[in-house]
C-alpha positions, -999 to 999 in steps of 0.1 A, spaced: -54 412 553 -83 411 582 -78 449 601 -60 466 577 -83 462 547 -116 457 562 -126 450 597 -152 421 596 -144 388 606 -146 375 574 -137 391 542 -170 382 524 -183 409 537 -157 435 527 -165 418 491 -198 418 493 -211 452 512 -181 472 491 -170 458 463 -203 439 448 -233 465 458 -215 495 466 -189 485 434 -229 487 415 -235 519 432 -205 538 425 -205 523 383 -241 536 383 -236 567 399 -209 573 375 -232 563 344 -253 587 359 -232 612 359 -221 607 322 -256 601 305 -261 637 321 -231 656 305 -218 667 341 -177 669 345 -153 642 365 -153 664 398 -192 653 396 -190 621 401 -161 618 426 -184 647 445 -213 616 450 -191 587 450 -177 604 482 -209 606 495 -215 568 484 -188 559 506 -205 572 538 -229 551 526 -211 521 522 -198 528 557 -233 526 573 -241 498 554 -209 481 576 -222 494 608 -257 490 609 -260 453 599 -225 441 607 -214 463 632 -187 477 621 -172 509 630 -189 541 618 -167 563 614 -135 547 612 -109 570 588 -90 540 580 -118 519 566 -137 547 551 -107 557 528 -102 519 520 -145 517 505 -138 550 496 -109 543 473 -128 509 459 -161 528 445 -136 558 432 -117 531 414 -151 514 401 -169 549 396 -138 564 374 -145 530 355 -179 534 349 -175 571 340 -150 565 315 -168 535 299 -199 558 295 -183 581 279 -164 567 258 -199 550 243 -213 582 241 -183 602 222 -178 577 196 -223 565 189 -231 603 194 -198 615 171 -190 586 148 -185 607 120 -151 620 147 -147 594 173 -139 556 174 -137 530 196 -97 528 213 -102 506 238 -133 499 262 -128 530 284 -112 560 253 -122 566 218 -98 584 192 -100 605 160 -109 584 129 -83 583 109 -50 588 133 -39 554 139 
């Protein structure tokens, strides 16, 4: 997988920078957008910028390629997946706590109208 998903000599650097550090920031950014009741597209824009920051960390600390469309895409897709999960989890929690007379949890990422199944 080296060279396809990550350019470092070991997968541990990719997992540390992109998945752990970048994923945590993606979750927190998405959570902040959801807590402000802002739309999902604002979360996507913020995560695209975060993808640039993660790419810069790879470049500055581990001699990765800064302007690499392939690795930017890989990093950003991982961040979008984690961020989308964070947005949906936060929004589901908001909807069921703030409107508890209308909605109930239907899983970690969704809600449903009370009495509807």
